[in-house]
C-alpha positions in Angstrom: -6.8 27.6 9.1 -10.5 26.8 8.6 -10.7 25.1 5.3 -14.4 24.3 5.6 -16.9 26.6 7.3 -20.6 26.1 8.0 -22.7 29.2 8.2 -26.2 28.8 9.6 -28.7 31.3 8.3 -32.3 32.2 9.0 -32.0 35.2 6.5 -32.2 37.7 9.3 -30.0 40.8 9.3 -27.7 39.1 11.8 -27.4 36.1 9.6 -26.5 38.3 6.6 -23.8 40.1 8.6 -22.5 36.7 9.6 -22.1 35.7 5.9 -20.2 39.0 5.3 -17.8 38.0 8.1 -16.8 34.9 6.3 -14.6 36.9 4.0 -12.4 37.7 7.1 -11.9 34.1 8.2 -8.3 32.9 7.3 -7.8 29.9 5.1 -11.4 29.3 4.0 -11.7 27.0 1.0 -15.3 26.1 1.1 -18.4 27.4 2.8 -21.6 25.5 3.4 -24.7 27.8 3.7 -27.3 26.0 5.8 -30.9 26.9 6.3 -33.1 24.7 8.5 -36.9 24.6 7.9 -39.8 23.2 9.8 -41.7 20.6 7.7 -44.9 22.5 8.4 -43.4 25.5 6.5 -42.9 23.5 3.3 -46.2 24.4 1.8 -46.6 24.4 -2.0 -47.1 27.5 -4.1 -50.4 29.1 -3.5 -52.8 30.9 -5.8 -54.7 33.9 -4.5 -57.0 35.9 -6.8 -55.2 34.5 -9.8 -51.7 35.3 -8.6 -49.1 32.7 -7.8 -46.9 33.2 -4.7 -43.6 31.4 -4.0 -43.6 28.8 -1.3 -41.3 29.2 1.8 -39.0 26.6 0.3 -38.7 28.5 -3.0 -38.0 31.7 -1.0 -35.3 29.9 1.0 -33.6 28.7 -2.1 -33.7 32.2 -3.5 -32.1 33.7 -0.4 -29.5 31.1 -0.2 -28.6 31.7 -3.9 -28.1 35.4 -3.3 -25.8 34.7 -0.3 -23.9 32.1 -2.4 -23.4 34.6 -5.2 -22.0 37.1 -2.7 -19.5 34.7 -1.3 -18.4 33.3 -4.7 -18.0 36.9 -5.8 -15.4 37.1 -3.1 -13.7 33.9 -4.5 -15.1 31.5 -1.8 -16.6 28.3 -3.2 -20.0 27.8 -1.6 -22.6 25.1 -1.4 -26.1 25.5 -0.1 -28.0 23.0 2.0 -31.6 23.0 3.3 -32.4 20.7 6.2 -36.0 19.8 7.1 -37.0 19.1 10.7 -40.3 18.0 12.2 -39.8 18.6 15.9 -38.4 22.1 15.7 -34.9 21.0 16.8 -33.0 23.5 14.6 -29.8 23.4 16.8 -29.5 19.6 16.4 -29.9 19.9 12.6 -27.1 22.5 12.5 -24.8 20.4 14.6 -25.6 17.2 12.7 -24.8 18.9 9.4 -21.5 20.2 10.8 -20.6 16.7 11.9 -21.6 15.1 8.6 -19.6 17.7 6.6 -16.7 17.6 9.0 -16.4 21.4 9.2 -13.7 23.2 11.1 -15.9 26.1 12.1 -19.5 26.9 12.7 -20.5 30.5 12.3 -23.9 31.7 13.7 -25.4 35.1 14.6 -25.9 36.0 18.2 -29.5 36.8 17.3 -32.0 35.7 14.7 -35.5 36.2 13.5 -37.9 36.9 16.3 -35.3 37.7 18.9 -36.3 40.8 20.8 -34.0 43.7 21.1 -31.7 43.4 24.0 -31.8 39.6 24.2 -28.1 38.8 24.1 -28.0 35.2 22.8 -30.7 33.4 20.7 -31.9 30.0 21.7 -30.5 28.4 18.6 -27.1 30.0 19.0 -27.0 29.0 22.6 -27.7 25.3 21.9 -25.2 25.2 19.1 -22.6 26.7 21.3 -23.2 24.2 24.1 -23.3 21.0 22.0 -21.1 21.6 19.0 -17.9 19.6 18.8 -15.9 22.1 16.8 -14.9 25.8 16.9 -17.9 28.1 17.0 -17.9 31.8 16.1 -20.9 33.8 17.4 -21.0 37.0 15.4 -22.1 40.5 16.5 -22.2 43.4 14.2 -22.2 47.2 14.7 -25.4 48.7 16.1 -25.3 52.5 16.5 -28.0 53.1 19.0 -28.7 54.6 22.4 -26.8 51.8 24.1 -23.5 53.0 22.6 -21.6 53.9 25.7 -18.7 56.1 26.6 -15.6 54.6 28.1 -12.9 56.9 29.5 -14.7 59.8 27.9 -14.9 58.5 24.4 -17.6 56.6 22.4 -16.5 53.0 21.7 -17.0 51.9 18.1 -17.8 48.4 19.1 -17.4 46.4 16.0 -14.9 48.4 13.9 -12.2 46.7 12.0 -11.7 43.2 10.7 -12.9 40.5 13.1 -9.4 39.2 13.9 -7.7 42.6 14.1 -7.6 43.0 17.8 -8.2 39.8 19.8 -8.8 39.5 23.5 -7.7 36.1 24.9 -8.7 35.3 28.5 -6.3 32.8 30.2 -6.5 30.8 33.4 -3.0 29.3 32.8 -4.4 25.9 32.1 -3.0 24.0 29.1 -6.2 24.5 27.1 -6.4 28.3 27.7 -2.8 28.9 26.9 -3.1 26.8 23.7 -5.2 29.7 22.4 -2.1 31.8 22.2 -0.4 29.2 20.0 -3.6 29.1 18.0 -3.7 32.8 17.2 0.0 33.1 16.5 -0.3 32.0 12.9 -3.3 34.1 12.0 -2.8 36.8 9.4 -4.1 40.3 10.0 -3.8 40.3 13.8 -2.6 43.7 14.8 -3.1 43.4 18.6 -3.5 40.7 21.2 -4.9 41.5 24.7 -4.1 38.8 27.3 -6.3 38.8 30.4 -6.2 36.9 33.6 -9.1 37.3 36.1 -8.5 36.5 39.8 -11.9 35.4 41.1 -11.1 35.1 44.8 -8.6 35.9 47.5 -8.8 35.5 51.2 -6.8 38.6 52.0 -5.1 41.5 50.5 -1.8 39.7 50.9 -3.1 36.7 49.0 -4.5 38.9 46.2 -1.2 40.7 45.9 0.7 37.4 45.7 -1.7 36.1 43.0 -1.3 39.3 41.0 2.5 39.0 41.0 2.3 35.4 39.9 -0.2 36.2 37.2 1.8 39.1 35.9 4.9 36.8 35.6 2.9 34.2 33.7 1.3 36.8 31.4 4.7 38.3 30.6 6.0 34.9 29.6 2.9 34.2 27.4 3.2 37.7 25.9 6.8 37.0 24.9 5.6 33.9 23.0 3.4 36.2 20.9 5.9 38.9 20.4 6.8 38.3 16.8 6.9 42.0 15.8 3.7 41.9 13.7 1.2 42.4 16.6 1.3 44.4 19.8 0.6 42.5 23.1 -1.1 44.0 26.1 -1.5 42.2 29.4 -4.2 42.8 32.0 -5.1 41.4 35.4 -8.5 41.9 36.9 -10.3 40.8 40.1 -13.9 39.8 40.1 -16.3 37.8 38.1 -14.4 36.3 35.1 -17.2 36.7 32.5 -18.0 40.3 33.6 -14.4 41.3 33.6 -13.7 39.7 30.2 -16.7 41.5 28.6 -15.9 44.8 30.3 -12.3 44.8 29.1 -13.3 43.9 25.6 -15.4 47.1 25.5 -12.8 49.3 27.1 -10.0 48.2 24.8 -12.2 48.1 21.7 -11.4 44.5 21.0 -12.8 43.1 17.7 -13.0 39.6 19.0 -13.0 37.6 22.2 -11.3 34.2 21.7 -11.9 31.8 24.6 -11.3 28.1 25.1 -14.4 26.0 25.4 -13.0 24.5 28.7 -11.4 26.1 31.7 -8.9 24.7 34.2 -11.2 22.0 35.7 -14.0 21.7 33.1 -12.4 18.9 31.1 -11.7 16.8 34.2 -15.4 17.1 35.2 -16.4 16.0 31.7 -18.9 18.8 31.3 -20.1 20.0 27.9 -18.8 23.5 28.1 -17.3 25.8 30.8 -19.7 28.1 32.6 -17.5 31.2 32.1 -17.7 30.6 28.3 -21.5 30.4 28.3 -21.7 33.6 30.4 -19.3 35.5 28.1 -21.3 34.5 25.1 -24.5 35.7 26.7 -23.0 39.0 27.9 -20.6 40.0 25.2 -21.3 42.8 22.8 -18.4 41.6 20.6 -18.0 38.5 18.5 -17.0 35.5 20.5 -14.8 32.8 19.1 -15.1 29.6 21.2 -12.1 27.4 20.5 -12.6 23.6 20.7 -9.4 21.9 21.6 -8.0 19.1 19.5 -7.2 17.1 22.6 -9.7 17.6 25.4 -8.1 15.5 28.2 -4.6 14.4 28.9 -5.0 11.2 31.0 -2.1 9.3 32.3 -1.6 6.3 34.7 1.6 5.8 36.7 3.2 4.9 40.0 3.6 7.8 42.4 7.0 8.9 43.7 7.3 8.8 47.4 7.4 12.6 47.5 4.0 12.5 45.8 2.3 10.4 48.5 0.5 13.4 49.9 -1.5 13.5 46.6 -3.0 10.2 47.5 -3.7 11.3 51.0 -5.7 14.2 49.7 -7.9 11.8 47.7 -8.2 9.5 50.8 -9.7 12.3 52.8 -12.9 11.2 51.2 -12.1 7.6 52.1 -11.4 7.0 55.8 -8.5 9.6 55.8 -5.9 6.9 55.2 -2.2 7.8 55.4 0.6 6.6 53.2 3.9 5.1 54.4 7.0 5.6 52.3 8.6 2.5 53.8 5.7 0.1 53.1 3.6 1.4 50.2 3.5 1.5 46.5 0.8 3.8 45.2 -0.6 4.0 41.7 -2.7 6.9 40.3 -4.7 8.1 37.4 -4.0 11.7 36.5 -6.2 14.0 34.4 -4.5 17.1 33.3 -1.8 16.5 35.9 -4.4 16.3 38.7 -4.7 12.9 40.5 -8.3 11.6 40.4 -8.0 7.9 41.4 -5.4 5.9 43.4 -4.8 2.4 44.6 -2.2 1.1 47.1 -0.2 -2.1 47.5 1.1 -2.3 51.1 4.0 -4.6 52.1 3.3 -6.5 55.3 5.8 -8.9 57.0 3.8 -11.9 55.7 2.2 -10.6 52.4 1.1 -7.8 50.1 -2.3 -6.1 50.6 -4.2 -4.2 48.0 -6.4 -1.4 49.4 -7.1 2.3 49.1 -8.7 1.9 45.7 -10.7 5.1 45.5 -11.9 7.6 42.9 -12.8 11.2 43.7 -16.6 11.5 43.8 -16.8 13.9 40.9 -14.8 11.6 38.6 -16.6 8.3 39.1 -18.2 6.3 36.3 -15.4 6.9 33.8 -13.3 3.7 34.1 -10.5 5.3 36.2 -10.7 2.4 38.8 -10.1 0.0 36.0 -7.1 2.0 34.8 -5.5 2.2 38.2 -6.0 -1.5 38.9 -4.4 -2.4 35.6 -1.3 -0.5 36.7 -1.2 -1.9 40.2 -1.5 -5.5 39.0 1.1 -5.0 36.3 3.4 -3.5 38.9 2.8 -5.8 41.9 1.2 -8.9 40.4 4.3 -11.0 40.3 3.7 -11.8 44.0 0.6 -13.1 45.8 -1.9 -10.3 46.6 -4.6 -10.1 49.3 -7.4 -7.7 49.9 -10.6 -7.1 51.7 -13.2 -6.3 49.0 -16.6 -4.7 49.7 -19.3 -7.2 48.6 -20.5 -5.0 45.7 -16.9 -5.0 44.2 -16.1 -8.7 44.4 -17.1 -9.2 40.8 -15.0 -6.3 39.7 -11.8 -7.7 41.4 -12.4 -11.1 40.0 -11.6 -9.6 36.6 -8.0 -9.2 37.9 -7.7 -12.8 39.0 -8.7 -12.3 42.7 -10.8 -15.1 44.1 -12.9 -15.1 47.4 -11.2 -16.9 50.3 -12.0 -17.5 54.0 -10.7 -15.0 56.4 -8.4 -17.6 58.1 -6.5 -17.8 54.8 -5.3 -14.2 55.1 -1.8 -13.6 56.4 -2.0 -12.7 60.1 -0.7 -9.1 59.6 -3.3 -8.3 56.9 -6.1 -9.9 58.9 -5.2 -8.2 62.2 -4.5 -4.8 60.5 -8.0 -4.8 58.9 -9.8 -5.0 62.2 -7.9 -1.8 63.3 -8.1 0.3 60.1 -11.6 -0.6 59.0 -13.3 1.9 61.3 -16.9 2.1 60.5 -16.9 -0.7 57.9 -18.7 -3.7 59.2 -16.8 -6.9 58.8 -19.9 -8.7 57.4 -19.9 -6.4 54.4 -16.5 -7.4 53.1 -15.1 -10.4 51.4 -11.4 -11.5 51.8 -9.8 -12.2 48.4 -6.6 -13.5 47.0 -4.7 -13.3 43.7 -1.9 -15.7 42.8 0.9 -14.6 40.4 0.3 -15.3 36.8 -3.5 -14.8 36.9 -4.6 -13.2 33.7 -6.6 -9.9 33.7 -9.9 -10.4 31.9 
């Protein structure tokens, strides 16, 4: 499952416990033990009153060797690596090493040296979590102290059992979150799986009840996919803050691990580094947190919309003069990210010609080339006939890439010219350039 694992260590107690957890990771064939040192710490051996003391580098090598012997004693081949940094950017060194070694998993303790008691996520762990491009396991280990709390009248043994023994999987029913169920299905040693969906908002009691019914049906379906006989499956529905409810349920059900997708329902579409719920869970959780990095982050498709889907384009056009589609006159092309339309363009049939308009990308998805994708599709679908358009001045150069050339307004077909003066609304005529594309023009 995870043939090559990188374990970042600062030789703290948390780091040592993280090394011990490696023996519970399925399929490990090689471990890389990494320690990152500041250049200023690489002092040579010193003599004081005739006694020689080891340098920090020597001590690091000694600690790494001990951890290596422990892992190899458990039949896990291990290499040790020391990275030196000048600017204190330890997280970047960890991530760089993981990328160079092409590891399948980074393991790092929730706390490290110098982290005060009660601080839930160290700065190095936090940066690695946010920026890594692979699976990350943030480890916790048992601490019997005054913070051990009672749940339903009994003391929870927070970290008892192998790490993958009882796994809590939050799902929002997006493709990426439900892939976690497929991911865990092949794990050995999983005795129980807890599926949780958190409803974060509802306008009324009736809406909440309806959402709960729908969620329960979805969870039952997902639970049947996991019902192989080797692991019990529980399903839970909560209402409130997703991160808080995830962490609370992990405590109540004595989960040994929280496994969560790095991205939620809309995170990949917005091209963010990591979902906010994931970060909050990692900060708040008192259990190990496995953050799963999907093999395929975004599913992007470009196609012509069916007439029954024209309302999807109208939703996008609400940000763009609130245009309406006409099933008798229009062909509409769209870019979809995870089945959500993010960019559209229209080719409208007039009595005396075809007009291209309505090329628009949702504000939050701009700058990713989606307009290029949608124009490629439109030109391929409609470019066998002459096309006309009114381009804003700043986009003239863009449309020339598709064979459009500037023309005088009098060269426009009458229906297109007259229709523009009606639909343009607040757009000043002086700010647009009529353009024309003849069939056979090559796309640059």
